[in-house]
C-alpha positions in Angstrom: -5.2 84.5 18.0 -5.6 82.6 14.1 -7.7 79.6 13.7 -7.8 77.8 10.4 -12.0 76.3 10.6 -13.8 74.6 7.9 -17.1 74.9 8.1 -20.1 73.5 7.3 -23.5 75.8 6.2 -27.1 74.6 6.5 -27.0 73.7 2.7 -24.2 71.2 3.2 -21.2 72.8 1.6 -18.1 73.9 2.9 -16.1 76.7 3.4 -12.2 77.6 4.9 -11.6 80.5 6.7 -9.3 82.2 9.3 -11.0 83.2 12.3 -9.3 85.7 15.0 -10.2 84.5 18.5 -9.2 84.7 22.6 -9.7 80.9 22.5 -11.2 77.5 20.7 -14.2 77.9 22.5 -14.5 81.6 21.4 -14.5 79.9 17.9 -17.3 77.6 18.6 -19.5 80.3 19.8 -18.8 82.7 17.1 -19.7 80.0 14.5 -23.4 79.2 16.5 -24.3 82.9 15.9 -24.2 82.5 12.2 -25.6 79.0 11.6 -22.5 77.1 10.6 -20.9 73.9 12.1 -17.4 73.3 12.8 -16.2 70.1 10.9 -12.5 70.9 11.8 -10.2 73.3 14.1 -6.5 74.2 14.1 -4.5 76.9 15.5 -2.9 79.2 13.5 -4.2 80.9 9.8 -2.9 82.5 7.0 0.7 82.3 5.5 2.0 78.5 4.0 0.1 75.7 4.9 0.6 71.7 4.5 -1.6 70.1 2.5 -4.1 68.0 3.9 -3.2 64.9 2.5 -0.2 65.5 4.7 -1.9 66.2 7.8 -1.9 62.9 9.4 -2.1 62.2 12.9 0.8 59.2 14.5 -1.7 59.3 17.2 -5.3 57.5 17.1 -6.5 58.9 20.2 -6.0 60.1 24.4 -3.4 58.3 26.2 -4.6 56.3 29.8 -2.6 58.7 31.7 -4.5 62.1 30.7 -8.4 59.9 30.9 -7.4 59.3 34.4 -6.4 63.0 35.0 -9.4 63.7 33.4 -11.9 62.4 35.6 -9.7 63.3 38.9 -9.5 67.0 37.9 -12.8 67.1 37.3 -14.3 65.1 40.0 -12.1 67.6 43.1 -13.4 70.6 41.3 -16.8 69.4 40.9 -16.3 68.7 44.6 -15.2 71.9 45.3 -18.5 73.8 44.0 -17.6 74.5 40.8 -20.0 74.5 38.4 -19.6 71.9 35.2 -19.2 74.3 32.2 -16.3 76.1 34.5 -14.7 72.9 35.5 -14.2 71.6 31.7 -13.1 75.8 30.8 -10.1 75.5 33.6 -9.3 71.9 32.4 -9.0 73.2 28.9 -6.7 75.5 29.5 -4.6 73.5 32.0 -4.5 70.6 29.3 -1.2 69.7 27.9 -2.2 67.3 25.0 -3.8 69.1 21.7 -6.7 66.3 21.7 -7.5 66.6 24.8 -7.9 70.6 24.4 -10.0 69.5 21.9 -12.1 67.3 23.0 -12.8 69.4 26.2 -13.6 72.6 23.7 -16.3 70.4 22.2 -17.8 69.3 25.8 -18.4 72.6 26.7 -19.9 73.3 23.8 -22.6 70.8 24.1 -22.7 71.4 27.9 -23.3 75.4 27.2 -26.3 74.4 25.2 -27.6 72.3 28.0 -27.3 69.0 26.8 -26.5 66.3 29.0 -22.8 65.4 30.1 -22.9 61.9 29.3 -24.5 62.6 25.8 -21.5 64.8 25.4 -19.4 62.4 26.4 -21.3 59.4 23.8 -20.2 61.6 20.9 -16.7 60.2 21.7 -16.7 56.5 22.2 -12.8 55.9 21.0 -11.8 58.1 24.3 -14.5 57.4 27.1 -15.1 54.1 27.6 -18.8 52.4 27.8 -18.2 51.7 31.9 -17.4 55.9 31.8 -20.4 56.9 29.8 -22.4 55.5 32.4 -21.4 56.2 35.3 -21.8 59.6 34.2 -24.9 59.1 33.6 -25.6 57.5 36.7 -23.8 60.4 38.4 -25.4 62.9 36.9 -29.4 60.9 37.4 -28.8 60.9 41.3 -26.7 64.1 41.7 -23.4 63.0 42.7 -21.5 63.2 39.8 -18.4 64.2 41.4 -18.4 61.3 43.3 -18.8 58.9 40.2 -16.4 60.5 38.8 -14.0 59.5 41.4 -14.8 56.3 41.3 -14.4 56.4 37.3 -10.5 57.8 38.3 -10.0 54.9 40.6 -11.7 52.2 38.2 -9.4 53.5 35.4 -6.4 53.6 37.3 -6.8 50.4 39.0 -6.5 48.6 35.6 -4.0 50.5 34.5 -1.8 50.1 36.6 -2.6 46.1 36.6 -1.8 46.5 32.7 1.6 47.8 33.4 2.3 45.4 35.9 1.6 42.9 32.9 3.4 44.3 30.2 6.5 44.9 32.6 6.7 41.1 33.2 6.9 40.4 29.9 9.0 42.7 28.5 12.3 41.4 29.7 11.8 37.6 28.1 10.3 39.3 24.9 13.4 41.1 24.3 15.9 38.4 26.1 13.9 36.1 22.9 14.4 38.6 20.1 18.0 38.8 21.1 18.6 35.1 20.5 16.6 35.0 17.5 18.6 37.8 15.8 22.4 36.6 17.2 21.0 33.2 15.9 20.7 34.6 12.5 23.9 36.8 12.2 26.0 33.7 13.5 24.6 31.8 11.0 25.2 34.4 8.3 28.7 35.6 9.3 29.9 33.0 11.6 29.0 29.5 10.3 30.3 30.3 6.8 34.0 30.8 7.8 33.8 27.7 10.2 32.2 25.8 6.9 34.8 26.9 4.4 37.9 25.5 6.9 36.1 21.9 7.5 36.2 22.1 3.7 39.6 23.1 2.7 40.9 20.3 5.8 38.4 17.8 4.4 36.7 16.7 7.8 34.0 14.5 7.7 31.1 16.2 9.7 28.4 14.9 11.3 24.9 15.3 10.2 24.0 17.8 12.7 26.6 19.7 11.6 25.4 19.4 7.9 22.3 20.5 9.2 23.5 23.3 10.4 26.0 24.5 7.4 22.9 23.6 5.1 20.7 26.5 6.8 23.5 29.0 7.0 24.4 28.2 3.4 20.7 29.2 2.8 20.5 31.9 5.5 24.1 33.8 3.3 22.6 33.2 0.2 19.3 34.7 1.1 19.8 37.3 3.8 16.8 40.0 2.9 14.6 37.0 2.4 15.6 36.2 5.8 15.2 39.2 7.9 11.8 40.2 5.5 10.8 36.7 6.9 11.6 37.8 10.1 9.6 40.9 10.0 6.7 39.6 8.5 6.5 37.0 10.9 6.6 39.4 13.8 4.3 41.7 11.6 1.7 38.9 11.6 2.1 37.2 14.7 0.6 40.7 15.9 -2.2 41.3 13.3 -2.9 37.6 14.0 -2.8 38.1 18.1 -5.5 41.4 17.4 -8.4 39.0 15.7 -11.0 37.8 16.8 -9.9 34.1 16.5 -6.4 34.6 16.7 -6.5 36.7 20.3 -8.8 33.7 21.2 -6.2 31.1 20.2 -3.8 32.8 22.3 -6.2 33.2 24.7 -6.6 29.2 25.2 -3.4 28.8 25.1 -1.6 30.7 27.8 -4.6 29.2 30.1 -2.9 26.0 29.4 0.6 27.4 30.8 1.3 27.0 34.2 1.8 30.0 36.0 0.5 32.2 33.3 -2.7 30.5 33.5 -3.1 31.4 36.9 -2.4 34.8 36.2 -4.2 35.4 33.2 -7.9 34.2 35.1 -7.0 36.2 37.4 -6.2 39.3 35.7 -10.0 39.2 33.7 -11.6 38.4 37.5 -10.3 41.5 38.5 -11.4 43.3 35.6 -14.6 41.6 35.7 -15.2 42.4 39.7 -13.4 45.9 39.6 -15.9 47.0 36.5 -19.0 45.4 37.7 -18.5 47.0 41.6 -17.8 50.3 40.2 -21.4 50.2 38.0 -23.6 49.0 40.6 -21.7 51.4 43.5 -22.8 54.1 41.0 -26.4 53.3 41.2 -26.5 51.5 37.6 -29.1 48.8 37.5 -27.9 45.6 36.8 -28.3 44.4 33.3 -27.0 47.3 32.4 -24.1 46.6 34.2 -23.9 43.5 33.4 -24.0 44.4 29.6 -21.0 47.1 30.2 -18.9 44.3 32.1 -19.5 42.2 29.2 -18.2 44.6 26.9 -15.0 45.6 29.2 -14.1 42.1 29.8 -13.9 41.6 25.7 -15.2 39.3 23.0 -13.4 36.2 24.2 -15.0 33.1 26.7 -14.3 35.3 29.9 -16.7 38.1 28.3 -19.1 35.3 27.6 -19.4 34.2 31.1 -20.6 37.3 32.1 -22.8 37.9 29.2 -24.4 34.6 30.2 -24.5 35.7 34.1 -27.2 38.6 32.6 -28.7 36.1 30.8 -29.4 34.3 34.4 -30.1 37.0 36.1 -32.9 38.1 33.8 -34.4 34.5 34.1 -34.2 35.2 37.9 -31.8 33.2 38.9 -28.6 34.8 41.3 -25.7 36.5 39.5 -23.1 34.1 41.3 -24.6 31.0 39.4 -22.8 31.6 36.2 -19.7 32.0 37.3 -19.9 28.9 39.4 -20.1 26.6 37.1 -17.0 28.0 35.2 -14.4 27.4 37.4 -11.7 26.8 34.8 -12.1 30.7 34.0 -13.5 32.7 36.5 -11.6 30.8 40.1 -13.9 29.0 42.9 -13.8 32.4 44.9 -14.9 34.8 42.4 -18.3 33.2 42.3 -18.2 32.0 45.9 -17.6 35.9 47.3 -20.5 37.0 45.1 -23.3 34.8 46.4 -22.2 35.8 49.7 -22.4 39.5 48.5 -26.1 38.4 47.5 -26.9 37.2 50.7 -25.8 40.0 52.4 -27.2 42.5 50.1 -23.5 43.7 49.5 -22.6 42.7 46.1 -20.9 45.9 44.9 -18.9 45.9 48.1 -18.5 42.2 47.8 -17.1 42.6 44.1 -14.6 45.8 44.7 -13.2 43.1 47.4 -12.9 40.4 45.1 -11.6 43.1 42.6 -8.5 44.2 45.2 -8.0 41.1 46.0 -6.7 39.6 42.4 -5.3 42.7 41.8 -2.8 42.4 44.7 -2.2 38.6 43.7 -1.2 39.3 40.4 1.0 41.7 41.3 2.8 39.4 43.3 2.3 37.1 40.4 3.8 39.3 38.1 7.2 39.7 40.3 6.8 36.1 41.0 6.6 35.2 36.7 10.2 37.1 36.5 11.7 34.9 39.0 10.0 32.5 37.3 11.4 32.9 33.8 14.4 34.2 34.1 16.0 30.4 34.9 14.0 29.0 31.8 15.4 31.5 29.5 18.8 30.6 30.9 18.1 26.7 30.1 16.9 27.7 26.5 20.0 29.8 26.0 21.9 27.4 27.2 20.3 24.4 25.1 20.7 26.9 22.1 24.3 27.6 22.5 24.7 23.5 23.5 23.2 22.5 20.3 25.5 25.2 17.9 28.7 24.3 20.2 28.2 20.5 19.7 27.4 20.8 16.1 30.6 23.2 15.2 32.9 21.9 17.7 32.9 18.0 17.3 34.5 18.4 13.5 37.2 20.0 15.1 37.7 17.4 17.7 37.7 15.2 14.9 40.1 17.0 12.8 42.6 17.1 16.2 42.2 13.3 17.0 43.3 12.5 13.3 46.5 14.4 13.6 
């Protein structure tokens, strides 16, 4: 099998060559013997190839499902008695995605050299989260790597399932709203001008609402490309705004004030914080480190700041629950009180796991209820939109018929 490899020499210069090997791992082994560093490696060699500037990756990372499967399979094989190096070799052969194969090969290389597994994972921060790395480190140090990876897989699976349910609940209303906007624009461009010309020919006296609709229609009809450009620009701008720190915090602040949705947001963040902190503490990660990692997982927002504040309070000798109890508008009272009970009984990790499960189940039920609540609201919104349009365009027709 041929591989095209870009290599870096000891003097810093780069060289490109085609290497014959049985696997990617063999390529790394061959290059190591020659004291060369592999910069990039792709399957195939010789013949015609696309220019490097056209070799664009459409995806930036590995799917969450692949990471979960990776953790589950690695845990199972280590639990069955396989060495880490052999388990990684099996995963490399089984991996379906090209990206995961490359990562696993690099992990194998580091493990073969005698490096710690968590250090190898740390070289790929976009693939493996701080929680994944921290729990792997704790598992290596305690000799329970298989158990630690099983906990990681469970935590990632629960978190991913929760995200899917929330996204699934929001897809329906988003599609409906988008459809209403598009249909409204099309009616303004193609339907209203026809009615407007009819009214003009008949000399009908138009009410203010009708005049406003026709004025908007005239603008849209004269600037079709501008209107669709504005729609696309607004959508892209909103997505960009939502990904900025200020934008995400602003959207979060608005969401917290909306009935039902605000409760779901609080419970989602509570479940995320509880699950992460519980998993880290159960794996033997030191309290302050676990809090710092949990803060990063929760995010740079008001919920994450409360987690960070709890770390500062713990440093001072206060209880972990103190910061959460003082912020009942963000973390529900039940959250802080359960941590307090866990501290009294010495079962903080176990209590946090129960809290996480409680809120995960609550969010799951809440997303089902959300769909039920959103449907009538959308129907009212659609009815109001159609009603305003109908009254604006039909009232002149009634006026004309009464004059006949």
